[in-house]
C-alpha positions in Angstrom: -36.4 98.8 198.2 -35.0 99.4 201.7 -36.1 97.6 204.8 -38.5 99.2 207.2 -41.4 99.7 204.8 -45.1 99.3 205.4 -47.6 98.8 202.6 -50.4 100.8 204.3 -48.1 103.7 205.0 -47.1 103.8 201.3 -50.7 104.7 200.5 -50.4 108.0 202.4 -47.2 109.3 200.9 -48.8 111.8 198.4 -52.3 112.7 199.7 -52.7 116.3 200.8 -54.0 116.2 204.4 -56.9 118.6 203.6 -58.1 116.8 200.5 -61.0 114.3 200.6 -59.6 110.7 200.5 -62.9 108.7 200.7 -66.5 109.4 200.0 -69.1 106.9 201.1 -72.8 107.8 201.1 -73.2 111.0 203.2 -69.8 110.7 204.8 -66.4 111.7 203.7 -62.9 111.8 205.3 -59.8 113.7 204.5 -56.3 112.2 204.0 -55.2 113.7 207.3 -58.2 112.3 209.2 -57.9 108.9 207.5 -54.2 108.6 208.2 -54.8 109.4 211.9 -57.7 106.9 212.2 -55.7 104.1 210.5 -52.8 104.8 212.8 -55.2 104.6 215.8 -56.8 101.5 214.4 -53.4 99.9 214.3 -53.0 100.5 218.0 -56.5 99.1 218.6 -55.4 96.0 216.8 -52.3 95.7 219.0 -54.5 96.1 222.1 -56.7 93.3 220.8 -53.5 91.1 220.7 -52.6 91.3 217.0 -48.9 90.6 216.4 -46.9 91.0 213.2 -47.8 88.3 210.6 -51.1 87.5 212.4 -53.9 87.1 209.9 -57.2 88.9 210.4 -60.2 88.4 208.2 -62.2 91.6 207.5 -65.9 90.7 206.8 -68.0 93.8 206.3 -69.5 96.0 203.5 -67.2 98.6 201.8 -66.9 101.8 203.7 -64.7 104.0 205.9 -64.8 101.6 208.8 -63.7 98.8 206.5 -60.8 100.9 205.3 -59.7 101.7 208.9 -59.8 98.1 210.0 -58.1 96.7 206.9 -55.4 99.3 206.5 -55.0 99.4 210.3 -54.1 95.7 210.4 -51.4 96.3 207.8 -50.1 99.4 209.7 -49.8 97.2 212.8 -47.8 94.5 211.0 -50.8 92.2 210.5 -52.1 90.6 207.4 -55.8 91.3 206.5 -57.9 89.0 204.4 -60.9 90.7 202.8 -64.0 88.5 202.6 -67.3 89.0 200.9 -70.0 89.7 203.6 -72.6 88.2 201.3 -71.0 84.8 201.4 -73.2 82.4 203.4 -71.6 81.3 206.7 -71.4 77.6 205.7 -69.3 78.6 202.7 -67.2 81.0 204.8 -66.3 78.4 207.4 -63.8 76.4 205.3 -62.2 79.6 204.0 -61.7 80.9 207.6 -60.4 77.5 208.7 -57.9 77.3 205.9 -56.6 80.8 206.5 -55.9 80.0 210.2 -56.8 83.7 210.9 -56.4 84.7 214.5 -59.1 87.4 214.2 -62.2 88.1 212.3 -63.3 91.8 212.1 -67.0 91.7 211.2 -69.9 94.0 210.7 -72.3 94.1 213.7 -75.1 92.3 211.8 -72.8 89.3 211.2 -71.1 89.2 214.6 -73.3 86.7 216.4 -73.3 84.3 213.5 -69.6 84.4 212.9 -69.0 84.2 216.7 -71.0 81.0 216.8 -69.2 79.5 213.8 -65.8 80.5 215.2 -66.6 79.0 218.6 -67.4 75.6 216.9 -64.0 75.6 215.2 -60.8 74.2 216.7 -58.5 77.2 217.1 -61.2 79.5 215.7 -60.6 83.3 215.4 -61.4 85.9 218.0 -64.3 88.0 216.7 -63.9 91.7 216.7 -66.9 94.0 215.9 -67.8 97.7 216.2 -70.6 96.9 218.7 -71.2 95.3 222.0 -71.9 91.7 221.2 -71.5 89.0 223.8 -68.4 86.9 223.3 -66.8 89.4 220.9 -64.1 92.1 221.2 -65.6 95.6 221.2 -63.8 97.4 218.5 -65.3 100.8 219.3 -64.0 100.6 222.9 -60.5 99.7 221.7 -60.6 102.5 219.1 -61.8 105.1 221.6 -58.8 104.3 223.9 -56.2 104.1 221.1 -53.6 106.6 220.1 -52.0 107.0 216.7 -48.8 105.0 216.4 -46.1 104.8 213.7 -46.4 102.1 211.1 -44.8 98.9 212.1 -41.7 98.5 209.9 -41.7 95.4 207.7 -39.3 93.8 205.3 -40.2 94.1 201.5 -41.0 90.4 201.2 -43.0 90.1 204.4 -46.7 89.4 203.8 -49.0 92.5 203.7 -52.3 91.1 202.7 -54.0 88.0 201.4 -56.7 87.9 198.7 -58.6 85.0 197.3 -58.8 84.0 193.6 -62.2 84.3 192.1 -62.9 80.6 192.0 -64.2 80.7 188.4 -62.5 77.3 187.6 -62.6 75.6 191.0 -61.8 76.1 194.7 -60.5 79.6 195.4 -56.8 79.9 196.4 -55.4 82.2 199.0 -52.8 84.6 197.3 -50.1 86.1 199.5 -49.1 89.7 198.6 -46.0 91.4 200.0 -45.3 94.8 201.4 -44.2 96.0 198.0 -47.7 95.5 196.5 -49.3 99.0 197.1 -46.6 101.3 195.7 -47.0 100.4 192.0 -50.8 100.3 192.0 -51.3 103.8 190.5 -49.0 103.3 187.5 -51.8 102.3 185.1 -54.2 105.1 186.1 -51.4 107.7 186.3 -49.4 106.9 183.1 -52.2 105.7 180.8 -55.4 107.4 182.0 -53.6 110.6 183.0 -55.0 110.4 186.5 -54.0 112.8 189.3 -55.0 114.1 192.7 -57.9 115.9 191.0 -59.6 112.7 190.0 -62.4 110.8 191.6 -62.2 107.0 191.3 -65.2 104.7 191.5 -65.2 100.9 191.1 -68.5 99.0 191.0 -66.8 95.9 192.2 -66.2 95.4 195.9 -62.9 95.7 197.7 -62.7 92.0 198.3 -62.1 91.8 194.5 -58.5 92.4 193.4 -59.5 94.6 190.5 -61.3 97.1 192.7 -58.8 96.9 195.6 -55.7 97.6 193.5 -56.8 99.7 190.5 -59.3 102.0 192.2 -58.8 101.9 196.0 -55.0 101.6 196.3 -54.4 103.6 193.1 -56.7 106.4 194.2 -54.9 106.7 197.6 -51.5 106.6 196.0 -52.5 109.4 193.7 -53.9 111.5 196.5 -57.2 111.4 194.7 -60.7 110.8 196.0 -62.0 107.2 196.2 -65.8 106.6 196.0 -67.1 103.6 198.0 -70.6 102.2 198.2 -71.9 99.9 200.9 -74.7 98.6 198.6 -74.3 95.9 195.9 -74.2 97.3 192.4 -76.7 97.0 189.6 -77.3 99.2 186.6 -79.5 101.7 188.3 -77.4 101.9 191.4 -74.2 102.7 189.3 -76.0 105.4 187.4 -77.3 106.9 190.7 -73.8 106.8 192.3 -72.3 108.5 189.2 -74.9 111.2 189.3 -74.4 111.8 193.0 -70.6 111.6 193.3 -69.4 112.5 189.7 -66.5 110.1 189.3 -64.0 110.9 186.6 -62.6 107.3 186.4 -65.1 104.4 186.5 -64.0 100.8 186.9 -66.6 98.1 186.1 -66.9 94.6 184.6 -68.4 93.5 181.2 -71.5 92.0 182.7 -72.4 95.3 184.3 -71.5 97.4 181.3 -73.8 95.2 179.3 -76.5 95.5 181.9 -76.2 99.3 181.9 -76.6 99.3 178.1 -79.6 97.1 178.3 -81.2 99.2 181.1 -80.7 102.4 179.1 -78.6 104.1 181.8 -75.3 104.5 179.8 -76.3 107.9 178.6 -76.8 109.1 182.2 -73.2 108.2 183.0 -72.0 110.1 179.9 -73.5 113.3 181.4 -71.7 112.8 184.7 -68.2 113.8 183.6 -66.5 110.4 183.4 -63.2 110.8 181.5 -62.4 107.1 181.3 -64.2 103.8 181.7 -62.2 100.7 182.5 -63.4 97.1 182.1 -61.7 94.0 183.6 -62.6 90.8 185.4 -63.6 89.1 182.2 -62.9 89.6 178.5 -64.6 92.7 177.1 -66.4 91.6 173.8 -65.6 94.1 171.0 -69.4 94.5 170.2 -69.9 95.6 173.8 -67.0 98.0 173.6 -68.4 99.5 170.4 -71.9 99.7 171.9 -70.7 101.6 174.9 -68.8 104.0 172.6 -71.9 104.7 170.6 -74.0 105.5 173.7 -71.4 107.5 175.7 -68.9 108.7 173.2 -66.1 106.8 175.0 -65.0 103.2 174.7 -64.0 101.4 177.8 -60.4 100.5 178.2 -60.1 96.7 178.6 -57.7 95.5 181.2 -56.4 92.0 182.1 -55.2 91.2 185.6 -55.5 88.5 188.2 -55.6 88.1 192.0 -52.0 87.0 191.7 -50.9 90.3 190.1 -53.5 92.5 191.8 -52.8 95.3 189.3 -53.8 95.2 185.6 -51.0 93.6 183.5 -52.4 94.1 180.0 -54.7 96.7 178.5 -56.4 97.7 175.3 -58.1 101.0 174.4 -60.6 99.4 172.0 -61.4 95.9 173.5 -59.1 94.2 171.0 -55.3 93.7 171.0 -53.7 93.7 174.5 -50.4 95.4 175.4 -48.4 95.5 178.6 -49.3 98.1 181.2 -46.6 100.3 182.7 -44.1 98.3 184.8 -45.2 95.0 183.2 -42.6 92.8 181.4 -43.7 89.8 179.4 -41.9 86.5 178.6 -43.0 83.9 176.1 -41.8 80.4 177.0 -43.0 79.1 173.7 -41.3 80.8 170.7 -44.2 79.9 168.4 -46.5 82.7 167.3 -49.2 80.6 165.7 -50.6 78.7 168.7 -52.3 79.9 171.9 -49.9 79.9 174.8 -49.5 80.8 178.4 -47.3 83.8 179.2 -45.1 84.9 182.0 -45.6 88.4 183.5 -43.2 90.3 185.7 -44.4 93.3 187.7 -43.6 94.7 191.2 -47.1 93.7 192.4 -46.8 90.0 191.5 -47.6 87.9 194.6 -45.2 85.7 196.6 -47.4 82.7 195.9 -50.3 80.6 197.3 -51.0 79.5 200.8 -50.4 75.7 201.1 -50.9 74.9 197.4 -47.5 73.5 196.4 -48.6 72.0 193.1 -50.4 75.2 192.0 -47.3 77.2 193.2 -44.9 75.3 191.0 -47.2 75.7 188.0 -47.9 79.4 188.3 -44.8 81.1 189.8 -41.4 81.1 188.2 -38.4 83.2 189.3 -40.5 86.2 190.4 -42.8 85.9 187.5 -46.4 84.7 187.3 -47.9 82.4 184.6 -51.7 82.7 184.4 -53.7 79.8 183.3 -55.1 81.9 180.4 -54.0 81.5 176.8 -53.0 84.2 174.4 -52.2 84.4 170.7 -49.3 86.6 169.7 -49.8 89.1 166.9 -47.6 91.9 165.5 -49.9 94.5 167.2 -50.4 92.8 170.6 -51.9 89.8 172.3 -55.3 88.2 171.7 -57.0 86.7 174.7 -58.5 83.3 173.9 -59.5 82.0 177.3 -58.2 79.3 179.6 -56.8 75.9 178.8 -60.3 74.4 179.1 -61.8 77.1 176.9 -59.8 75.7 173.9 -61.0 72.4 172.6 -60.9 70.2 169.5 -64.1 69.7 167.6 -64.1 67.6 164.4 -60.3 67.7 164.5 -60.1 71.5 164.6 -59.2 73.9 167.5 -62.1 76.1 168.7 -62.1 78.8 171.4 -65.3 79.0 173.3 -64.5 82.7 173.8 -64.6 83.3 170.0 -67.9 81.5 169.9 -69.4 83.6 172.7 -68.3 86.8 171.1 -69.7 86.0 167.7 -73.1 84.9 169.0 -73.4 87.7 171.5 -72.6 90.2 168.8 -75.0 88.7 166.3 -77.9 88.7 168.8 -77.3 92.2 170.0 -79.8 93.6 172.6 -82.0 90.5 172.5 -79.6 88.6 174.7 -78.9 89.4 178.3 -75.9 87.1 178.4 -74.4 84.0 176.8 -71.7 81.5 177.9 -70.2 78.7 175.8 -68.3 75.8 177.3 -66.7 72.6 175.9 -68.4 69.4 176.8 -68.0 65.7 175.9 -70.7 63.8 173.9 -71.9 60.3 174.9 -69.5 59.0 172.3 -66.5 60.7 173.9 -66.2 63.4 171.3 -65.8 67.1 171.9 -68.7 69.6 171.5 -69.9 73.0 172.6 -72.9 73.8 174.8 -74.3 77.3 175.1 -76.1 78.7 178.1 -78.3 81.6 177.1 -80.4 84.2 178.9 -82.8 86.2 176.8 -83.9 89.8 177.6 -87.4 89.6 179.1 -89.9 90.4 176.4 -87.5 89.7 173.6 -87.4 85.9 173.8 -88.7 85.3 170.3 -86.2 87.7 168.8 -83.4 86.1 170.8 -84.3 82.6 169.6 -84.5 83.7 166.0 -81.2 85.7 166.0 -79.3 82.9 167.9 -80.5 80.3 165.4 -79.3 82.4 162.5 -76.0 83.3 164.2 -75.2 79.6 164.9 -76.0 78.7 161.3 -73.5 81.4 160.2 -70.7 79.7 162.1 -68.4 77.0 160.5 -69.7 73.5 161.5 -67.0 72.8 164.0 -67.7 76.1 165.9 -71.5 75.6 166.2 -72.9 74.8 169.7 -74.5 71.4 169.6 -76.6 72.1 172.6 -78.4 75.3 173.7 -79.7 75.7 177.2 -82.1 78.6 177.7 -81.8 79.5 181.4 -82.9 82.2 183.8 -79.5 82.7 185.5 -75.9 81.6 185.4 -73.7 80.6 188.3 -71.4 83.4 189.5 -68.6 83.7 192.0 -68.9 86.0 194.9 -67.2 88.7 192.8 -69.8 88.4 190.1 -67.7 86.5 187.6 -69.1 83.6 185.6 -68.3 80.3 187.4 -67.5 78.3 184.3 -66.5 75.2 186.2 -70.1 74.6 187.1 -71.6 74.9 183.6 -70.2 71.6 182.4 -71.9 69.9 185.4 -75.1 71.7 184.7 -75.1 70.5 181.1 -74.4 66.9 182.2 -77.3 67.0 184.7 -79.7 68.5 182.2 -78.9 65.7 179.6 -79.0 62.9 182.2 -82.3 64.2 183.7 -83.9 64.2 180.3 -84.3 67.9 180.2 -83.2 67.9 176.6 -81.7 71.2 175.7 -82.8 72.7 172.4 -80.5 71.4 169.6 -78.7 74.3 168.1 -78.3 72.9 164.6 -79.3 69.6 163.2 -76.1 69.3 161.3 -73.7 70.1 164.1 -70.7 67.8 164.2 -71.0 64.9 166.5 
């Protein structure tokens, strides 16, 4: 690619000025209006003092204003960092400090709290908000005086945006994406889903989540299509209501929410809204869930695999089973063996430059322009099988077991009696490997859930049977709604140490 590019400007290369770019609640904005407002937001950022490569955290609900501030920062040569506005301020403080952001663009309701926090930090950011709040920069005043400017030219490998990893296995990492990141984001939707400017894209996940940012928001704008945003947090009823109101043709969601929509009985409502394709990512899509969605709606979700480091989906499956490379993705297999789970290397134009101040993680994950996820895959003639992360694969009674396999078997056998189930590897008091299951029953179906789970565990080979079963009311999740597996082992340990003996799954489980 040539020099003088800008990742935000690349999003407006195809959109017809008269077409609707974004719909959010009662509001909508055309491509012409959005491009003008982003270009004016860039000048407002410059008036606030933002210089090329300055980082600016954007902390607000999804919406048109979020879009203007976020893309305006890139247009001005800055580097936005999307942050979840639901994260408690004490948890946000170390993220803000580590990023060394010069600015924090925040929703008015959060402005005073963030201003107080920033003021207590050494070298804390200037707080910008679309309201008159003491001690902050008035964004509306800057925007009213701003004029549209040309996008600041950047080199291809200059930073365009940062995004945080989900933190499912530990402390989140800041991922640095380059100016080349937005241009390829529509390849999956365009080449596999047949998407065009006539489509309406809706992601239930928020724009601080790489999956929604790249595959719905960036992809939709690159297509010249309409992107549907929602300020509210999603649940089954909210998604159904959004679909009935805005009639998306492509819907992007996560397995947990697809399961919730099946259990809430709203899947059929979505089927009547004109959705052409459902896409699932963020976590592995169990085949039983994929089949259940097909039965209720007539269409199985496409299952995608991507990471914060790739932004775009790298692998996909049309039936929730074998995975194949998405367009523009090249795979390398460092281990020539086809019989054992292994990490893979993926090459794609959207692969990040690396992590911020994490040299050990950088060396492990990034190699000659390729990214090596921590997840493991099995190679088959018809594609890849996802088997989880390194710590999802353990030896029990001398045999390898994938906790992902255990989860899928038990969830499928228990059907609609279970709300969710997670299996993790733990260590017994004797130092041996074992499996603990954390289970949430559907309210009112507790008896059926216990009975079905007991039968399902008994049906497993001895080394695959969970030795402990914890019946719980909730599971720890990241800010993006993904299961925080790193905390489950600690929850198990505390339960055992505190004498809250979890129900033994099977008397004859290996020890």
